[in-house]
N, C-alpha and C positions, 0 to 999 in steps of 0.2 A: 502493500501503500504507498510506499515508499513515490515522493514524488505527487500523488492525490491526496492526501489529509490532507499535507502543508499547505496545499492550496485551501480547505477547506476550515483550514480553523475562524474559526467563529469570533475570538478573540478582532487577530489579523479586518477580518472584513467590516466591523466595527467601523475601526478605526482608519476607514476607508470611506463606509458611509458616512459618517461625519464630517471629513476633510470633502467629499461630492457636497455635502451641504455648505459648508462656508464659504466654495468653489463661488457658486451661483449668482450671478451677479444681481440682482431687486432689478423687477419688472424682463427682463432677459428671457426667451424661450429657444430652448437648446433641443433641438430634433435629430437623434441619433439614426441612422440610419444599418440595424444587425445585418447583415447583406447576406449572413448565413445560419439554414434551417438551423442546425447545430446546434450556436449560439442561440436562436430562440427559443430553446428547448430545456437552456440552461438557463436563460431570464423566467423564463416560468416556473420552472419543476424549486430554482433555488427561492419565488418570491421578488429577487430582484427588482421587477418592473412597480413591485408595489414599499421599497424600499428608497426608494430614489427623491430625491425634490419631487413638487408638485412643474418644475421649470422645463424639468428633458424628459424628454417625449419620446421613446424608445419605440423605434419604427421597424416592423419586420419586412425585412429582401425575399428579394425574389433566390440566395440560393438555397431554391431548392430544386435540386434536378429532375425529378418524379413531378413537380407541379408544373412548372416551366416550357415541360415538352408541350407543341400545340397539339388538339385535339387530335386534326388531323393526319400527325407522325400517329400517334391512337388507335384510331380506324386500319389504317395503314400494316400496326405490327398488328391487329385482329384477322384483319388479312392475309394476312401471311401465315400466320397461327392456321389459318383454314384451306390453309391451299393442299392438294393433296399432297402428300409423302413427303411432307413439313413436320418436324419435331423442330418448336421453338421452346427453345430457352431464353429465361428472362427472370428475375431476381424476383422477390418478394412482393411488397409495393405495389410495384407495375403488374398484378395479376388485378387488380380489385379496383385502379383507375377508370373512372368509367370513357369512355371515347362517346360517341354521337348516339342518341336515343339509348343508354344509360348500358352497353354494349363493352364489355370486357370481354379480358384473354378468359379470368377462374368462368365465365360463362361461355365464352368460347368449350374452354375444356370443358363443361357439364354436357355441352351437347357433341362434344364424340372428337375437342380437335387436338392432337398431341403437345398439350403447353407442358412444361415443367417447369417448377422451381430451380436454380442451382445458388448455389451461392458466391462464387467465382466464376470467369471466364472460364478458368484450366477444368470446370467439372462441363462445363458447353465440351470444350474440346475430348472429353472423355467419350462422353452421350456421340459425338463423331464415329469418334473411334469404334467406339461396339458398336453403332448402328454405321454400316457401310452404304449398307442399301438406298441407308434413308434419305432426306434433306437435313441440318442440322444447320440452324439459326437466332445463333446470339445474337437478342437485345441488347446492343450496346447502351448507356445511358451514362453522365453522368459528367461531371466541370472534368476539372487535370486531375484531378485528383484519383479517378477512375480509368482515364485514356491512356496510361502507360502500358498498363498490366492486355486493353485489349490490341496493342501495337503486338507486344509479346505472343500476343496469343496468334498475329495471325504472321508474324515473322516462326513464330510454331509451325501452323497449320502450311507454308511456303515449304518450310525443311523438311518435313513428313510428311512432303505428298496428297496430303487431305483433302481430297478437291471435294466432301460435302459439306465442308463447313462453310459457311459465310456470317456474315457478322451485319447487322443491321445498324448502323450507327449516326447514335440521336449525341453526340459530343457536342458541348459547349465551352466559352473562353466565359471566364469570370472577368480579364477587366474591359472587356466589349460589351459587357452588360450592361459592367458603374454605370461606362461613359452613356449609355443606353439612356438605363434610369433615368440620369442627371437630367437630360436633355427631353426627356417626357416627362419631368416629375417640375419642371422651371417655375412654371403658373399656376400648380397642384401640391405636391405633396413637398416643396421647398426644403435641402434636405440640409440640414448643415455641419456633417462627419458622416464618414463610415464610422465601424469596425471591422475591417476587415476577415476575410475568411480566415480559417488554418491551416486545415487540412490541404485549401488550395495552394496555400503558400509555402508547406509545404515544399510542391514540383516546380510552383512557379518564382519564386524569391517574393520577397516584399521591394525589387525591384520590377515589378511587374507595372506596379500601379503605380509610378512618379507621375507620370503624365496622363494619368489624370487629373491625380490629385493637382498639377500645375494648371494641362488646363482649363480644370474648371475653381482654379483655388479655393478645393474644398482639404483638411485634413482626413488622413484614413490613418487606423493605429490597427494594427493588422496581434489579433490578441488566442490565445490559450482558450480550454472550456472548460475552465475549472470556477464556480464564481471570485477567487480575485484575479481570478485571470479576467474576470466582467470588465470586477468593480476599481480593476487600477487602468485598463482599455479608458470607460469611462471619464475618469477622474484627467486620464492626461487630453483624452479630449475635450473634457468642459477645458481647459487650459488653454492649451491650443486654438480654439474658437475667439475667447476671450481676447488671446494679447496678438489673434490676423496672422495666424500660423500656419504653412500650407509646408502640407510634404506628407510622408510617411512614416510612420511609430513603428517599432517593432515589438507590442509587448511579449508575442511567444518566441523567445533566444533560445529557450531552452530545445527548438523543431524548425525554426524560421530562418532560414539565411539567404541571405543581402540576392544572390544569384539564385538560391535553390538549389533543385537532385538536375546536378550537367545530366547526367548518364539516362534521366526517363526523361526528360526532354528530347537529348538528341533520338531517343528507340518514338517518341510520337514523330516529330520531322519525318526519318527514314519514309513510314504509314500511313501519315497522316496530312492531307493541306486542308486549303481554308476554306469552304465554299465561299460563294458570290455571295447566297441569299438565306438564311435560318429565321423558322418563324415562331417567334416563343411567345406566350399564355400572356398575359396583358402587354406586352414590348411591341407584336407586328414582328415584321421580317425584320431583322441585325442584321446587316450586309458586315460578313468577314465575323461572321460571333460564334459557327458549328464548323466540323471538320468532318474530311469527307475518307473515300482514300486511293487514296496516287491513284493514275495511272498502273501501273505493273501490278497492283494490288489490286489486278479490278473481281480476277477474277476469286477474290473475298468476300468483294461485296453484292451483299441480298438484293439491293436494285436494282446491280448489275443485270444482277443472275433472272431472278422473276419481275414480273409484270406489276406491278402493286398497283389498280386500278380502287380509288374509295371516289363513293359519292360524294354529294358537296355534306363536307362536314361541320356537325351545329356544337356550341354546348349547351348547356342547360339552360335554360330561358333566365333563372329566378339566380343562379351561383351568380358569387363576387368575385372566386379563384382569379382571378385576374385585377380588379379594381386591389388587393387583400396582397396581391403578389407585388401592386407598385410602389404600393406602401401609400395609398389615398386613404384605404380603410380598414378599421382594423379588421377582426372576426365575425364579431360578435357583431359589428356592427348589419351583418348577411341575415336577412330574413330570417333564413335557412338554419344559417347553426345553430347545433343545439333541440331541433326539434326535428324537422323534415332530414339534416342536413348529420348526420353522429358515424362514428369510428364502424358501426357496425351497420352503416345504409349513407356511407362517401355519396354523395349529389358530388362535388367538388374535391380536384386534386390534392386541394391544401387539406384537405380529414384524409385524404387513406395514406400520405405520405409519413412515416418516421421523423422526417424533417417541415415538416409541411409543421403553420403556422395554424391553423381552424386544428391541427391535432392535438396542438402545442396543447394550445387554451381551451382548446373542450377537458384533456386530461387533470389540469392544474387547477381550474378557476372554473366548471362547470357547476360550481358549491354557489358562485354567485349569479348563475343564471334564474329566468324570475319569471 
């Protein structure tokens, strides 16, 4: 438990909370976005949002890869699952994310599609090795954290001449999304600063956010996932805002460096390239924000191998996931939250994902629902 308990020390937490209360300026508002869904859960789990001064408003961001995936991409995954002779391998969260008309991979599986839950892309590779007569498709999603593993799997498939393995690639990029969010929210969410993602930054390094911070004149503090990490990051952000300081600070120095994991970055660059456009839930089509397989690895691209056709995709009319992901509303502002939409019956991706803002709010704050 070393390096965990010491970051949950209540006495030290009280000191940070008192410091933050002393820091905030009278009459000033601090709108801070935690970009990462993991940070959202930390804030709710430890009640940090209830301990902060009223002047600080924590805004939930789009840092949940399951949540930001557009409805069309989910519909395409379901279409792939329903393709004859295909085994679709996916992570648990994606099984229940609703597509158009509340379709899902779990419902497709119940109707006979071969959908298998995996814990890693290596599991999907092994399924392909064990089922040579089948086409095995891995539903790859995630920010930079999970992208290197997908790249390694493609390189392994090529080395093993595993011709029945393909990837439905939905990997997306954090700094580009952060920039798009700032453009989108200029007249709406009015963000003063960001708590930068932890796991993503282990791969990208803290330097990846410098251009966004400089161009849009915002402070960014990369933070770890423990309560003291979050409190220290919030304190640093408040100080940077008050001093008019722009740039990136790294609170999570025990895991994040300036340059990041160069080996992982090289693997990504070897196998994947930028998409001209990729659609995000809430943010629309963002240029150069998604990744696709390079032409020399096209034989492992599910979108190249299969003709994936879907009819016009449509969100649930009353679902506010898109607005939540952009920081425009809180989960409880959605009329469906905790009533028609629950973890047992999710109507939107934010209630399904283990990193979703609605799931976090429901898990730790449902006692306040009236």
